[in-house]
PAFIVO-65561 format. One record per residue: x, z, y of N, C-alpha, C in turn; residue in three letters. Coordinates in steps of 0.001 Angstrom, whole numbers, plus 500000, padded with zeros to 6 digits. Layout:
<atoms>
XZYXZYXZYAla ...
</atoms>
This chain:
<atoms>
796637628064181087795874629162180917794365628992180916Met 794046628318181428792409627646180816791960627601179471Ile 793129626862178697792695627324176977792756628125176581Ser 793672628790177005793607630235176348792044631155176791Ala 791407630815177537790128631723178011789301630712177532Leu 789148629343177102788204628626176430788051628821175003Ala 789206629419174283789667629805173168788791631548172874Ile 789348632067174102788244633649173637787249633327173987Leu 786533632521174900785086632356174986784768631796174089Ser 785083630843173185784672630336172084784314631154170717Ala 785624632178171070785867633152170008784321634053170103Ile 784317634427171326783132635548171715781851635034171667Trp 781491633431171948780448632969171985779739632696170175Arg 780771632535169023781059632417167725780814633972167121Phe 781178634953167990780813636711167294779202637217167292Phe 778892636534169173777829636590169631776316635825168542Cys 776671634731168737776024633953167295775985634936165744Ala 777077634966165332776878635487164393776346636986164361Cys 776333637757165194775912639254165251774040638719165415Phe 773584638055166440772224637265166411771898636898164989Trp 772358636158164471771991635266163140771584636616162181Trp 772743637599162481772562638686161136771308639436161711Val 770704639545162832769671640793163238768926640128162953Leu 768191638649162961767344637725162446767287637874161265Ala 768274637678160104767894637274159042768981638442158208His 768075639960158304768623641102157883768905641350156224Lys 768307640691155349768390640425153902769576639226153675Arg 769377637986154282770479637428154009771749637790153822Trp 771684638631155099773224639310155686773366640405155068Ser 772405641162154569772683641938153619773482641653152188Leu 772973640942151838773197639892150429774663639110150765Ile 775030638817151789776464638243152009777122639311152188Ile 776819640381152803777879641493152776778204642035151350Val 776951641733150478777187642756149279778135641741148128Leu 777639640598148473778931639431147599779458639292148380Val 780250639811149395781427640174150023782281641097149131Leu 781266642187149596782113643478148541782328643308147414Tyr 781111642629146672781279642361145110782750641390145071Gly 783039640879145486784351639826145662785180640471145884Val 785335641541147184786651642628147024786999643387146370Phe 785741643904145469786076644534145052786801644118143433Gln 786065643135143138786592642054141889788060642255142214Thr 788478641321143397790070640998143620790776642480143553Trp 789905643766144188790987644823144244791053645599142541Gln 789586645274141443789795645839140595791161644481139227Ala 791267643298140193792094642652138950793752642684139648Asn 793132643545141017794936643687140785795207644692141039Ser 794458646076140519794964646879139704795229646930138322Leu 794500645775137847794806646072136758795791644817135990Ala 796413643893136994797362643351136707798926644948136897Asn 798284645766138411799389646668138408799618647181137117Asp 798259648132136748798268648867135338799276648089134306Leu 798965646665133744799392645815132949800780645904133489Asn 801483645523134636802724645619134945803483646842134932Ser 802794648024134867803230649334134688802982649526133217Ala 802647649329132247802765649340131064803414649072130002Asp 803808647491130852804769646634130196805985647450130409Ala 806396647728131266807417648679132038807736649501131054Lys 806852650100131409806897651831130320807091651530128876Cys 806718650628128609806820650090126956807868649537126808Thr 808675649080128068810142648450127571810909649687128046Thr 810401650537128537811700651959128819811235652997127890Gln 810342653194126912809939653494126110810749652798124691Val 810835651912124456811632650791123424813034651228123873Asn 813230650804125086814901651787124985815438652736124704Gln 814534653772125153815014655109124934814935655331123710Val 813835654843122678814248654947121123815222654242120670Lys 815444652822121048816788652651120482818417653544120974Ala 817957654112121826819252654718122494819034656163121153Glu 818044656632121171817980657650120182818352657208118349Leu 818017656539118545818270655652117366819972655603116582Asn 820306654873118173822134655023118155822378656103118144Gln 821937657379118908822566658557118873822481659041117326Tyr 821403659031116599821045659102115410821883658530114657Lys 822283657379114506823307656681113547824818657499113828Ala 825034657572115398826293658231115652826398659283115099Asp 825559660389115071825667661869114721825717661419113326Gln 824827660576112563825065660793111146826401660435110876Lys 827032659174111266828373658599110892829280659420111505Glu 829149660650112569830325661499112555830424662770111611Ala 828662663004111521829176664461109886829801663656108625Asn 829361662380108571829735661860107476831716661900107346Glu 831701661318108577833235661540108756833891662786108704Lys 833096663927109237833368665197109497833479665643107615Ala 832889665388107103832924665972106052834104665197104928Lys 833823664131105153835047663542104828836389663782104897Thr 836597664123106283837754664797106689838215666349106591Asn 837215666720105815836736668467105408837302668108103971Ala 836984667285103323837299667452101700838716666747101843Ile 839002665772102468840679665394102735840904666455102511Thr 841053666755103928841660668102104306841933669383103226Gln 840341670005102048840625670510101556841522670065100247Glu 841515669070099790842506668484098353843807669220099261Lys 844221668208100337845800668373100768845921669810100420Thr 845310670639101140845453672282100946845492672858099554Trp 844320671935098667844371672316097239845829672100096787Ala 846321670825097056848026670196095971848729671066097238Glu 848793671485098341850064671959098513849795673767098440Gln 848823674260097881848329675513097291849294675515095959Leu 848810674018095279849479674016093946850876673720093271Leu 851543673049094642852689673184094802853565674391095069Lys 853116675048095995853573676171096206853748677278094742Val 852222677250094543852096678274093544853456677634092100Glu 853476676122091521854513675563090667855625676244091215Gln 856301676009092552857492676399093159857890677929092421Asn 856807678393093438856990679787092850857050680401091640Ala 856234679876090676856273679789089192857648679480088834Ser 858359678342089349859515678213088546860840678787089286Gln 860780679246090596861694679838091134861322681601090162Lys 860732682001089824860833683122088846861079683253087848Ile 860522681666087070861159681748085881863220681574085977Gln 863333680788087126864529680816087358865381681878087628Asn 864745682881087972865354684588088378865208684831086894Ala 864266684692086297864614685557084602865445685019084261Val 865874683688084468866838682912083136867896684259083901Val 868217683684085251869755684616085799869588685677085786Ala 868850686683085313868941688060084802869470688176083457Ala 868901686695083056869372687182080939870986686875081483Arg 871165686027081658872499685708081874873772686919082336Asp 872614687301083081873771688481083872873607689403082789Leu 872462689947082242872119691009081281873656690601080083Asp 873519689522079429874358688717078335875651688913079154Leu 876202688595080080877497688798081069877953690690081018Ala 876906691125081617876964692508081572877686693087080598Asn 876687692628079390877315693365077821878642692730077129Arg 878686691640077661880060691095077503881344691730078039Gly 881137691978079336882001692563080053882231693979079615Leu 880876694577079278880988695982079314882061695888077839Ser 881722695055076843882584695174075438884047695043075955Glu 884536693841076795885599693773076883886529694726077301Lys 885574695569078235886356696783079159886500697791077974Ile 885293698105077161885846699382075785887216698774075057Asn 887047697504074532888114697219073991889476697361074701Ile 889438696710075958890432697063076876891035698278077176Ala 890366699811077315890714700948077405891210701560076282Asn 890377701162074865891221701369073774892603700747073602Gln 892870699543074454894072699148074003895450699555075029Arg 894767699969076190895515700947077409896456702065076882Leu 895553702464075937896015704082075477897402703910074680Ser 897277702846074383898807702465073537899843701445074150Asn 899552700871075521900677700002076200901521700473076683Ala 902304699593077054903448699721077733903189700010079504Asn 904283700186080043904100700057081291903985698619081979Ser 904376698124081430904860696280082310903083695883081623Glu 902521696226079960901065695806080014900113696788080991Asp 900072697729081261899988698329082439899900698027083611Ile 900634697187084221900535696432085790899910695326085572Ala 900177694562084282899594693306084134898497693420084259Glu 897639694083083378896119694882083466895901695126084679Tyr 896421696001085311896138696509086809896284695431087825Thr 896874694293087987896702692908088072895630692388088314Lys 895488692189086769893932691730086709892876691897087008Thr 893097693199086365891613694141087317891403694035088640Cys 892439693888089131892260693503090911891602692618091062Asn 892249691678090252891945689371090373890484689709090409Leu 889840690358089269888565690320088640887846691151089684Val 888074692314090261887297693393091271887160692004092470Leu 888476690969093339888203690420094007887284689066093672Glu 887104688826092230886266687082092157884961688403092296Asn 884725689766091824883454689965091819883253690386093454Leu 883695690914094336883284690879095620882870689556096286Ala 883645688457095497883251686856096085881835686540095593Thr 881786686832094567880426686281093875879553687487094035Arg 879688689054094857878424689501095149878006689090096420Gly 879215688608097401879011687840098653878024686700098283Gly 877997686054097645877672684707097702876346684965096693Glu 876281686139095819874818686312095299874115687118096424Ile 874291687861097339873666687940098515873357686921099851Ala 873990686059099521873031685266100370872594684556099772Lys 872566683880098531871463683474097864870218684301097641Ala 870628685810097943869183686459098177868391686365098855Ala 869314686547100359869087686459102029867723685039101836Asp 868549683560101272868091682499101254866274682314100183Gly 866668683478099152865205683865098302864256684209099440His 864868685510100024864192685822100825862919685292101493Glu 864482684340102366863425683586103818862243682506102887Ile 862753681859101385861913681315101175860335681811100817Asp 860850683279100251859441683872099841858971684375101249Ala 859467684073102574858510684323103311858030683179104011Glu 858722682131103586857572680586104482856731680679102938Lys 856879680976101898855688681121100807854288681262101343Leu 854922682502101714853805683673102295853139683071103503Glu 853393682978104305852989682338105572852034681104104871Glu 852604679964104397852586678942103640850858679180103463Gln 850926680257102329849608680501101273848577681257102060Leu 849377681884103123848421682344104796847407681607105343Asn 848305680018105968848025679397106566846766678412105774Val 847111677964104528846422677476103643845103678188103599Val 844759679481103111844048680614102756843546680403104119Ala 843559680863105599842831680943106621842333679793107007Ser 842745678496106738842068677443106962842370676646108578Gly 843427677086108954844187676723110333844912675845109943Val 845088674706110341846432673419110640847434674134111154Lys 848507673746109871849874674610110422850675673502111477Pro 851255674466112280851993673681113607853070673282112435Ser 853417672125113416855015671195113269855886671889113795Lys 
</atoms>
């Protein structure tokens, strides 16, 4: 305990001596205070300059990072735009090819229908001529020939009924194909991707 009092007493005597020295030497005291204040201000200015340089370096780093991210974003956008353009061109070509195939198929079906109509017309003319010849012979024919003719006509009518059903079934198939073709044309024209 004595040593603590001795230390406090020594510190008190030092401060008192300093105080009396300051009062005795006012100019030197002022010079020392100003020098100490100048040293403190210099230290503070250097510390703030270091903080400012550090903040500037961090800011520059962040700006460079943001610039790099922006450049990467722009590059990604450009790549996405090019890809979208390429996809659009590819899709347009695909649809154009599909449309061309549809038109070619429709043209082929029309040509087939014209050929079938011509063949049917020729067959009808030939059948009409045969019926006229048969009618002329029928007036001079006996009852057995008439009975044979009637059986033949019944077979022909039965054959016609069967063929008529087949033609009707084929016509229904063509109608369904035409509807599909029309739907495909509408899909291609609208630009909507067809569902599978």
